[in-house]
SEPA-175925 format. One record per residue: x negated, y negated, z of N, C-alpha, C in turn; residue in one letter. Coordinates in pm, whole numbers, plus 50000, padded with zeros to 5 digits. Atoms other than C-alpha are relative to their C-alpha. Example, Ala and Ser with C-alpha at 12.3 -4.5 7.8 and 13.67 -1.06 7.14 Angstrom:
499115011950000487705045050780499104988050000a/500825011949994486335010650714500774989150073s/
This chain:
501234999950031748285554038330499485017150050m/500454986049994746665590238310499224999250105p/501124997649881744735603038628498825006349949y/501234994850036741205612138598500025013750061c/500034986349958740155648138635499445001150138s/500554998749854738385641838984501204998950086a/498815004449909741715627439128500955014749984a/499004988450012743775657638986499405012250065r/500704988549956741265683739106500015000550144q/500224999549862740875671839468501384996650075h/498825006849937744215654739542501495008349956c/498634993650072747035676139352500745008950113a/499334990549895747655699939662500034992450133d/500075006549865746855677239961500734987850020k/499375014950004748015641039869500974998349926y/499025003250097750865625239711499344993149895d/500495007250132750615606539369499454985950041r/500445014149970750085571539518498695001750046p/501504997749959747035584239688499125002249897v/500844994850145745685601139363499654987949924c/499995009550087746525570039187498724990150045r/500865007449947744585549539438498605004349976t/501094996250038741715569539399499414999849842i/500495001550151741705569639018499774985249959c/500225012750027742015530539030498674996850057y/501385003549934739075526539267498865007249911r/501174992750067736905551139044499844991349871y/500285007150114737685533138733499754981850002h/500275011849988737665497938852498544997250054f/501285002149949734335503539031499105003049880g/500824998750104732835517138711499994988049902k/499805011850087734095486838514499114989650049i/500315010249929732615463538764498445001749990l/501384998950013729285479238763499354999149848a/500305002750135729075479438387499914985549974f/499735015450038730105441738380498654993450084a/501095005549923727345433138629498545002649927k/501324996050102724585452438415500134992249878q/499895003350136726025440338081499814981650018a/500245014950002725945400338206498724995749978l/501415006950050722155393838199499805002949848p/500404997350155721895411137860500764991649915y/499345008350086724905391737731499364985649990f/500525014750029723305359237819498784998649928r/501175000250095720045366837673500275001749858t/499604997850144721575379937363500594986549945t/499265013150036723735348337339498984989449958f/501175012150007720675324037403499255005349877l/500874998350131718595343137136500804996349886e/499135002350138721565341936888499954982849997r/500105014649987721675302936975498834994349937c/501385005450055717985298236912499785002949859h/500154995450141717945317636589501024991149913l/499405010050074720925296636472499444985049972r/500845013250034719235265136538498874999549910i/501064996550076715995278236378500445000249848f/499524998750115718005288436078500644986549928t/499545011050047719845255336049498834990649969m/501155007550043716475237436060499355002549881l/500594995550148714945257335793500964998149882k/498965002450102718155253935575499944985349947t/500015014250024718295216035605498624994549952f/501155006450019714625206535630499145006849862l/500514994750110713355230535360500094990449852r/499675008650125714915212035044499524984550020p/500635013349972714045178735204498464998749977v/501534999650018710275187835240499675001249857i/500444998050136710275201134895500244990649913l/499715012450108711875170734732499044988750024s/500895011349964709485146534923498685003149927v/501244995850083706465168534772500164997049876i/499745001850156707845168634438500044987149959f/500085016650034708485130134435498504994950005l/501045007249995705305121534545498785007349898f/500784993350098703405148334307500424993449863v/499685005850128705575134934027499444988449977q/500255013050003704765100134102498424998649959t/501614998350021700755106534115499835006449863a/500294994250139701145128533786500324990149910f/499795009750103702815100133608499184987950000s/501025011750008700325074433694498715005549949q/501334995250043697585097233598500135002449852n/499574997750156699375103233257499764985549933i/500125012850073699485066033197498544995850014q/501405005050004695995059933289499265008349888q/500314991150115695085087733039500174994649880m/499425007050123697255070832777499244987849960e/500615013150041695605037032823498425004249950a/501144997550030692235053932803499695005849862e/499904995250136693075072632495500094988949881a/499695009150090694255041732325498794990949955r/501265008349999691085021432405498795007549962a/501094990550035688705050932303499884999849842a/500285001650141687315053931955499235013649952s/500714988350057685795082331717500375012450060g/499814988249950685465116331861500445000550147i/499345000949862686025105932223501364996949988d/498655000550018689375094232124500805012049966r/499244985550038690465127331960500025007550126v/500044990749881689245146032278500904995150117e/499045004249892691025121832518501435002149965k/498524998350054694365123632301500295014950030i/499454985349972694185161232322500155004850138i/499765000749848693685159832717501384996850036a/498875007249981696525136932702501355010749972l/499104991250047698635162332510500175010350098t/500064989649910697685190632762500714995250131e/499325004349883698985168333040501404998249981a/498475000450019702335161132882500435013549993y/499474985949993702765198932839500255005650135i/500064998049846702015205833199501224993150063a/499005008749911704405176533284501525006649936a/498874994350066707165194433066500734990049875g/499425007950123707575165032805499475003949855d/500674991850100707005185332504500314992449864y/499955009550115708175157732251498934990749994d/501005008050007705665133632353498735007849990k/501304992850019702915162132371499915003349832a/500094999150140703845168032002499564988749924a/500365013150073703635132731902498694997650022e/501275001649984700385128432048498945010549948w/501044990750053698775160331917500114998449855a/499915002150131700115151331567499044988949977d/500945011250017698295116231604498565004650018e/501504994949998695035133931722499625007749873a/500544994450121695065156331429499834993149864a/500145008250104695685128831190498704991450003d/501305008449965692695107931353499015008249968f/501344991950011690435138531348499875002449844a/500274998750139691095142530979499384987949945k/500725012150054690115106230910498545000250037k/501444999649975686775109731083499445014349963i/500454987950064686295144030935499385008550115k/500574989449859686035165631266501115012549967q/499004989550026687865198431139500125007850115p/499714991749883687275216631461500954992350097e/499175007049924689035189831662501444997949940l/498735001350062691795186931419500705013450019r/499354988749958692375225031459500495001450133a/499494997149884692495223231808501254991350027k/498685010449997695075194131799501275006349934a/498924992650055697205214731558500255012050084l/499794989849894696945242831816500994996150105n/499185004649883698355222232091501184994649948r/498325005950057701375204931852500465015049997e/499194989350024702185241131783500495005550126g/499594996849874702395249232145501034991350057k/498915009049957704465218332232501215002349926a/498904997350062706755226431965500865014250019m/499324987649955707425261532072500664998550130i/499435003849869707845250932437501434989550000l/498835008750023710315223732309501125006849915g/499064991350098712275250032107500264993949857g/499835004650158711655233731759499315011449922k/500294991350111711105252831445498684994449941r/501495003450077707925253431215498774997350074k/501024999149932705735258531488498835008849943a/500744993550060704165285931301498854994349894a/500835006950102702905261631020498904994250066g/501125004849929700715244831280498725009750031r/501104989449977698955276831391499435005549900f/500644996150121698405287731044499014991249932e/500905010750056697035254230935498714998950079l/501194997749933694685256031225499105010649992s/500824988650029693645290131154499384998649862l/500595000550141693045282630785498704987950008d/501215006949966690825253530902498755003550048i/500884992849928689005272331140499055010449907l/500774990150101688305299630863499154993949882r/500745009150128687375272830587498804995550037s/501355006049952684535257130801499445010550066n/500724990349948683585290330946499484996550142r/500325004149873683715278231292499725014050091t/500314988449909682445297131589500905000850125a/499005000049900685505288431813500835013249979d/499154985850013686625326531833501094998150091k/499065002349898688815317132144501154993149930q/498835006250092690945292931930500585007949915l/499384990250134691405316531642500745010650081m/499174991049947692575341931889501304996750057l/498655005749938694985319432063500964997149879d/499085001650116696505310331709500575011749971n/499214987950044697005345431623500765007850099l/499164997549902698475354931966501384992349999e/498845008050009700965326231929500805003649866n/499274995850124701835338531554500535010950040l/499394985549973702375375231682501114997950090r/498945000849899704615361531955501294995849919q/498835004450070706755342731704500445009749881i/499624988350097706825372431451500845009950082a/499244989849918707985395131750501324994350025l/498485004449983710835371431831501025001749878r/499074998150107711985372131471499945013449955a/499734986950025711825409131443499135004149886g/500924994250124708975411331173498855008150020r/501104989749953707245443031242498625000749921e/501304999950076705045442230943499084989950027k/500905011649978703785407430992499305002050150e/500684997649849703095417731390498925010349972v/500984991150033701245447731264498564994149948a/501165005950076698975425931036499274991450098d/500765009749904698265400731301499175006550114i/500584991249907697395427231554498705005049934e/501084996750068695045440731297498694990149999a/500905011850028693405406431241499294996750131q/500545001149861693065402731631498875010650037i/500974990049981691295435831642498674999149952a/501125003950089688945427431362499114990550063r/500705013249919688095394131547499435005750142l/500514994149876687615411231876498925013849977n/501104989950039685365439731689500395012850055g/499374988049957687685468031797501105004049927a/498534996150057690535487531681501235001350079t/498965001049929693845484731797500355013050103p/499814987549891694695508132124501395002949996v/498454996249992697875527832129500455000250125a/499305000249850700225521732436499925015050055t/499904985649922699815552632693501455001650024p/498734996349963702815571932754500444997850112p/499475005549834704985562333051499895013450110p/500164991149884704245581933378501305005150028l/498734994249969706585608233485500624994350134p/499165004349866709205599933760499445008250113p/500264993149879708385610034124500895010350035p/498954988549975709655644134244500914994150100p/499155003549903712905642534441499645005950113a/500414994549876712825646234817500925009350037l/499124988149936714315676734991500884996750109t/499195005249899717005673035268499375002650138r/500824999449883714435684835526499314987250019e/500905011449997712165655535428500984987950031e/499225012049981715155630135408500385001150141l/499495002449849716505640835766498704995450082r/501365004249919712585639035900499934983049983e/500375014250027712395604135743501124991350060e/498985008549941715745593235873499624999050162i/500174999149861714695604636230498794988350028q/501325008549981711295585636200500404984849987n/499395013650011713245553636085500844995250133l/499185002649869715625557536393499074996550112q/501015001849902712515561136611499304984249999q/500615012750019710865530236457500914987850048e/498875011249960714105508836504500094998950168i/499975000149848714225520336865498804992550059a/501085007449941710575508836919500074985449979k/499905015050025711195475436750501004993550094q/499065004149881714375469136976499294999650127q/500544998849897712305478137265498994986950014v/500785010650002709685452437167500574985849997r/499195012849986712165425537107500514994750128a/499325004349857714035427537439499215001450117t/500674995549870711525443137662500605008650076g/499214988049916714105467537785500165012949918k/499614987350064715015502937699501204997449917p/498744999750110717745510937434501075001750088t/498594997849937721485510837543500165015250042n/499664987249974721515547637510499375006650139a/500814996749881718975553037791500794995350121v/499345006449878720805527138015501285008350003d/498804993949996724105545937952499825013050067f/500314986749939722575580138038499724998350153q/500305001449856721315567238365501124994750084k/498775003449911724545552238466500945011850016q/499234988049972726305582738400499495008450084t/500694988849892724035605338609500154992350137e/499695007249854724435577238904501225003150033e/498544998049952728105578338885500425014450031l/499824986349968728175616238882499595002950117q/500644998849872726055617139175500974992750119a/499415005449914728095591739365501475007150014q/498974993850005731255611039270500065012850067l/500214987249937729965643439393499924999050160a/499845003349843729195626639736501234997650033a/498505004649954732745612539766500725011749995r/499094986549998734275647339677499605007050124e/500374996049874732205660539952500584996550135a/499405007249896733335635640192501385001750018q/498634997950000736805639940099500585015050055i/499884986649981736695677740134500135002050170d/500255000949854735595671640516500974991150083q/499065008749929738325645040598501215008150058m/498734996049958741545651940797501004991449931t/498945009150058744795637640698499934986750042e/500095012049979744705608540918498774990249955e/501115008250070741135601140816500124997449857q/499545003850161742275603840447500794989549992m/499185011950019744995579540504499344987850037k/500635013249975742905554540684498974997149880t/500935001950121740285559940394500764993349883s/499175006850114742945552240152500294986850013m/499745015149989743965520340302498844991149979l/501205006450037740505510440323499494999249868l/500205002250142739955516839975500724992949919m/499315010050076742735498239877499784984950016q/500485013749960741555467240063498814998749921q/501205002350060738215473739920500374997349832r/499685002550152739795475739561500524986349986f/499355014350025741815442139614498814992250004m/501085006650001738625426939723498875001349892l/500644997950123736625440439431500534994049875d/499225005750102739405430139204499674985849992s/499965015549976739255392639335498424998549963v/501185002350027735385394339300499585000249868v/500154998150167735505409138951500774987149930f/499135011750061738255382538859499074987350009r/500845011649984735915355939003498754999249898n/501074999350075733125368338813500234998549840s/499585004150142734885367438473500354988649994l/499785013150009735995332938554498614992749989d/501445004949995732275323738630499575003349856s/500554996950132731485339738293500714990649911l/499405007350103734025322438103499574984450008a/500475015649972733195286038263498424999649945v/501275002550050729475293438177499815001249855e/499915001150150730295303137817500804986349946n/499575012350046732385271437793498894989050007f/501145012049999729445250637913498885000949896n/500984994650112727085268537684500564994149879l/499315004450116729455261137394499904984049991a/499855012850004729565223837504498644994949970l/501605002950010725645222537540499605001449841r/500304998350136725415238237178500554989949900e/499635009150088727865214837027499394984250018a/500755010849967725975184637200498535000449935e/501194998650075722685198837050500184998649866s/499635000750141724325203536704500154984049954n/499855010650017725415168836716498574990849977r/501285006750003721955154336815498985004249864k/500854995250105720395175536538500354994049891f/499405006450130722675162936270499864987649994y/500315012550000722145127236362498444997349974m/501295000250033718405133836361499595002249868a/500384996250154718465149736031500544989149921a/499385010350091720655122635873499044988250017i/500975013149990718115094736031498745005449918a/501114995750064715265115635892500145000449862g/499895000550135716805119035553499944985249953l/499835015450042717585080435543498574997750001l/501425006749989713815073435637499365005249871l/500554992950128712925098335361500374991949877l/499325005350130715275083735097499354984649992a/500465010950020714095048635188498404997549975g/501285001250034710525055235173499845004349847g/500004994850118710975073934848500594988349901s/499425012850072712995043334707498844990549998l/501205010949990710035019534803498935005949917f/501134994250084707355042034664500424998749845s/499425001250149709585044234330499894987649947f/500085013850044710025008034313498714994649981m/501405005949989706284998734388499275008349880r/500564993650102705345026934123500454993549862a/499295006450115707695011933875499204986049971r/500485014350023706454975333931498555002449973q/501324997950049702754987833904499965003749863h/499874995550153703735005933574500184988049899s/499585009950096705234975333423498684989950013k/501095007250007702114955333525498825004849915v/500984993550084699804980833386500325000449849l/499485001350139701974981433065499534987749936e/500455011950054701374945333025498644996749982e/501355000250029697864946733063499725006549910k/500364988150116697564974932831500494991749863n/499585007150123699594954032579499054988249976k/500805011750022697494923732635498255004349960t/501284992850065694244945932583500065002749846i/499954998150142695664957632273500124989749890r/500005011650079696444924932137498694991649972q/501265005150017692994911632219499155008949931e/500714990850082691544942832075500084998749853q/499644999750134693334938131756499404984749922e/500525014650038692414899131743498625003049963r/501514999950026688724907931787499645009149867s/500204993150102689144934931533500154992049859e/499745006750127690644911631265499024989349971n/501065007750007688054885031362498705006449944l/501274992050043685174909431300500265004849855l/499564997050148686794921630972499884986649913l/500015012250057687124885930879498434995149950n/501365004650003683354881530911499195009449924i/500404988950068682294914930795500735010049937l/499254988550066683174943130553500285009850112p/499484988849893684944971630740498765010350019a/501024989949992682084995230665498854994950094l/501035004249914679584973330813500594997750150v/499414999649884681904966431102500035009850093a/500014985549913682275002931207498665001850038d/501294996249948678615007731192499514990050125e/500445009349897677874977331411500705002350133l/499354996349875680514988331665499545013150054k/500524988149938678965022231694498565000650040k/501524999449983675205015231681499454986850057n/500645015149929674974977331785499234993549893g/500705005350098673154973231456500195006249875r/499704995650121673364977931084498615002749921t/501054996350093671084993030808500304992449865q/499845006350128670724972130492500315014549895a/499514989650088672394993930196499684995449874q/500475002450129671294997029838501315003749907y/498934996450087674124995129576499555000549849f/500744996850132673015008529225500994989849877e/499115009250098676114990229031501094990650068d/499245010249920677624960229181500474988349896a/499695013250087679254928829011499964987450114s/500255012349923678564893229136500794987649927v/499345011350075680734862329072499524986850064l/500245012549921679584826729131501184990349928f/499285009450053682174797729083499334987650063a/500275012449963681454761129091500744989349929d/499235010650060683244728729043499134990649922f/500855008950095682024706428743500284986650066v/499795013349942681184671828861500464997250124g/499515003549863681804675829218499364988150073f/500415011949940679534647629301500764987849982s/499315010150057681604622629103501374999150095k/498544999549926684924636629283499694997050133i/500195004749862683184631529624499864987150016a/500105013949976682624596029555501524994549994e/498805004550011686264591829461500945003650130q/499204995549903687774608429773499304999450131l/500455002549879687364604530143499515014650052k/500574986349973685304631230317501005011450070p/499004989849955688144645030515500925006149873q/499234994750095690324647330214499455009749887q/500814990350085687504662929996499985012950061l/499984986849934687224689930263501235005949986v/498654994750001690834695630259500445003849859t/499924994250131690814700429876499445010849974e/500884987750011688094724529886500585011750069l/499294988149914689844744230187501455006949919d/499024995750079692884745529946499685010049899t/500454992250120691174759629629499225012850047a/500754986449964688984785029845500935007650065f/499184990049947691944797230029500765008649890k/499294993450118693674804529701499125010549927a/500974991850046690344821029582499965012250088f/499994990849910690464841229892501125011149982d/498794992350011694004854129848499985009649868e/500264993350137693094863629468499165012150010i/501024989549997689984884629540500445010550112i/499334989249938691914902129825500745008749953a/498884990950069694644914229602499045011849905r/500714990050099691794930829385498645007150097y/500764991349926689924944729687498424996849978n/501325003150003686824925129630499394992050144l/500485004849877684404910629897499464987349992e/500625012850007683864874429974498935001850058k/501335001749922680274867830050500064987350068i/500025014349928680124830130130500424989949916k/500085012350087680674794730006498844991750055t/501245009550008677824770629953500384986449960i/499565013350065679074734429934501195002649924g/498684998950084681574735329634499735014349943d/500184986650076680114770629521500645011050079a/499414988049937682064801629592499375012849933y/500684989550016680524835629590500625012750040m/499354988849996682014870329564499285013149949c/500444987950060681034907029491501115011249991a/498914987950034682614940929374499155011450008g/500734988649979681534975129432499315004850109g/500574999249883680394972629774500615009150100l/499334992049904683074992729942499765014249977d/500204985350017682875026329763498465001849942s/501124998750044679685020329598499745008049877g/499904990150118680675042029294500134990949893k/499785006350129681685015429039499794984850047s/500335011249980680894978729003501294990949998s/498835007449985684674968429002499984989049887q/500215011850091683924946528692501404996949944i/498665003650031687514949828568500744992950083r/499305008949896688874936928890499394987350012d/500765012449993686264910328903500304990149875m/499665008250140687154897028535501654996450015v/498305003849963691104898128629499934989850105n/499835010649896690384879628945499534987649943a/500765014150047688224852428762501264994549912a/498845008550091691244847928496501124994350080r/498925005549905693764845228792499524986850068e/500595011749942691414819628943500194987549901m/499705009350116691364799828626501214994649983q/498605001750002694994800428588500664992050115s/499485007249899695724789228932499204986250001w/500635011650009693164760328885500754991049899l/499195006750121695134749928556501284994550038a/498805005749923698344746228757499674990850096v/500375008949911696904729429027499494985249955w/500795011750076694774705228813501374991549939n/498925005550079698184697928608500714989350121a/499305008249883699844686128959499144990350054e/500815008849974696964667929035499994986549906r/499705009050078696864648028730501354990549999e/498855005449985700464639328770500004989150122a/500035007949881699634623829091498744989449990k/501175008450009696454605528960498895004650084g/500904994449932694314625929146498745004349900q/500974996350090690754637928991500135016450012p/499924985650030690564673528836498895007950074r/501064989649935688784702728990499735011249885f/500194989350101687524722028690498725009550045d/500884989749949685574754728779499205007349879a/500774990150096682644772528595499815013450074r/499844985149944682744809928657499015008349921i/500924992750048679704831728592500245013150074g/499864987049944679864870028631498655008849931i/501024990050031676954896728623499995011950073h/500124987349911676434932828724498465004749995r/501534993749992673414952828847499995004650132g/500024994349866671924966429153499924986850093p/500255009749894671944946129481499795007750137v/500334995049878670864951629852501054990450078v/498925006149938673774942730103499655002450168a/499854996649834673734940430502499904986150063g/499765010549904673434916930787498494999450065v/501255003449970670074900730914500384991450130v/499835006549882669484885731251500655006750108g/499294992949874670944892231616501174989150033s/499105011549953672884858531637500974994949875k/499265004550090675934846231433499755007449869k/500034986950100676224879131213500534992349864f/499375002450128676684868830836499655009749900a/499884989350101677134895030564499354992549874f/500725005650094674854887830260499615010149891d/500504991950106673554902629923498834993149940i/501315002950054670134901729764499605006949881w/500394993350114668584910129437499934991949893g/500125005850116667834898429098501264997749936d/498655001850066671354904428994500654988550057t/499385013249952672444875329228499444988649934v/500575012950066670064851929076500404999249847n/499525000450127671214859728724501304997149991i/498605001949994674794856828815500274984350015a/500185014149977673964822028939499664991149872a/500495005050133672144812528618501105001649896r/498914997150100675124827828399500944988250037v/499035011549962677634803428603499374987149983e/500505013350027675174772228568500194998749828q/500195001550141675184779328179501535000949951a/498694998850049678984780128156500764985749991g/499425011950012681624754128100501165000250105e/498784998749893684504742128320501295004849934g/498914996050050687604760628281499775013849926g/500224989150091685854791928120499305009050093k/500604990149923684484824928244498755005549899i/501224998150072680954831828128499475011950058n/500664987349954679474867428149498815003149934i/501394993150074676094885928076500425009249906s/499924987950122675304911027805500485013150106g/500034987149923675224937728104501675001650027e/498375000649978678884927428204500855002349863a/499214998850141680094925727849500075014749952y/500104985750027679244962427789501375007650040e/498854993149939682254970927997501124992649993i/498745008249991684384940527971500485001349851v/499555000550134684584944927573501095010949985k/499044988150000686704976527650501544996450024t/498875003649949689504957727797500454984549978f/499785014950010689244920127714499294993449890a/500595007150113688514900627400498884987150059p/501035009049943685204881227429499394992749883c/500605009250076683374853427250498554998950011q/501485000449987679734857327177499374985850009y/500655011950006677514827127258498504998949946r/501494999150025674114838827163499055000450110g/501074999049907670964840127350499984985150062k/500245015349955670794809727600499035003550123i/500985000949925668044802227796500294996250146s/499965002849849668004804328195498994997950070a/501055002149919665944790228438499315012250069k/500854990349942663004814028521500415014649971n/499494987050048664854842628343500065001549857k/499964998450161664344836827966501244996849941g/498685002950092667014839727717500655011450042e/498974991649944670164858127828501185001849889i/498714998150091673024872327603501284997250083d/498885005249912676194853627714501175000649916m/498614999050071680014857127620500954992050096y/498755005649920683004838027720501275010149991y/498914992549984685984857927825501114992649979v/498825008050059689274846527652501115000450108e/499114999449882691894835327922501385004949937n/
């Protein structure tokens, strides 16, 4: 081992090498022991801080994804229930309210990331808005459909924005924000496709819509000037000072460099004092001092070795405690994860069950709604039913050109005498059901049945034509069906049901009167004349008035009967339509 400079300087001429070696050992081991005593508290503090930091990092690493997963699951469940509720409200709504609710549902699906559903609902909203003639709502729905298609990665999204823009321009709407949104989406699509000319055209449209000219993009700012060496050196020194301040704040003690400087100064002072004592000692005193120093060295070595052993034992115990703490933490984390998973599974099952119940209820509501709609349409025409649902009442409507048909069975009183009442009603039900099917094929409107009389009308749906051609064709088909049915009845020995049919055309008033047991009916002189024309006819034939003949003669051969007297109506020109 090389000797220290102090031992060589003071012992080279006076003492032998073993003595110098002893002084060297004493000096170095004393320095090591002093350093170990000063470093032990700092080592303990640093180790505990490192353990605490490690535990905090583990907690943050394991708990952050768990907490985020739980929050995401609860938010997703609440969002799904909200969307289902919005979907049920949209299905149950009608008119403008239904379109607005469907658009809101579309935006909710876009926010949830389900772009296919959003596109489907937006398309349905656009179709329904077109049916109820709401162009602004249709343009808005087409805008949302285009956004959903872009986010879903589908093509032809530009067509939706262009159609929305055309609708807004054709109706001269004041929704400037929607027009700007359509143009901005078209500009983004053109940018992605690299169509610079189209981008410039769209930007010009946006500028015109905003009432300003396009603004040129400003030139980029010049880069900051480079730092000099003096400035870099000064900044590095400032950073070093800041790091030293932060270390002092964190540990509450001065930096290691200061500690080492103080230790060095103390050791140099002790060494100078020892050198002064050695210069004043005699040879015997030196030998005695050397022996004493050797004994102290051995004692210090034992103490130092014990200190090292104590430090090793303490480190081992700390490692055991850390392992035990980690084990408990892992067990607690696993138990927490299991509890969270169980709670999430329970919430998911409960939400799924609630969703099934809600879906069944919605299905039942839709079925009942369809049943009530069909029942209402079975009683009233579609136009009157819609007005009654919206306003709670209806207004009588005037139709300038309508056609009215009456059908009555000849000799019904004699037929009633031959059949039982239940059988008679069954036969009438059979005939009238066949009449209902026939007039439904020709889009005619059944008015009512009065005993054995059957009444229907045409031209009440659109109000533009009397549907006289459809009425005559339906009357022909009714007589043809009665001919086949009577042939079957004669073969069984049952009485015939021969019907007189009368048709007239002219103005009528149609509507619903009263507030109980709604019944759609028509009034006017046209109805009375049609009844008289039917009474003047014969069984198995179709009798029409002169007003009806003016149109029927263009598509069906007719036989003129002359002027025939009608009750309270004078003489009326009547014709038979050939079957």
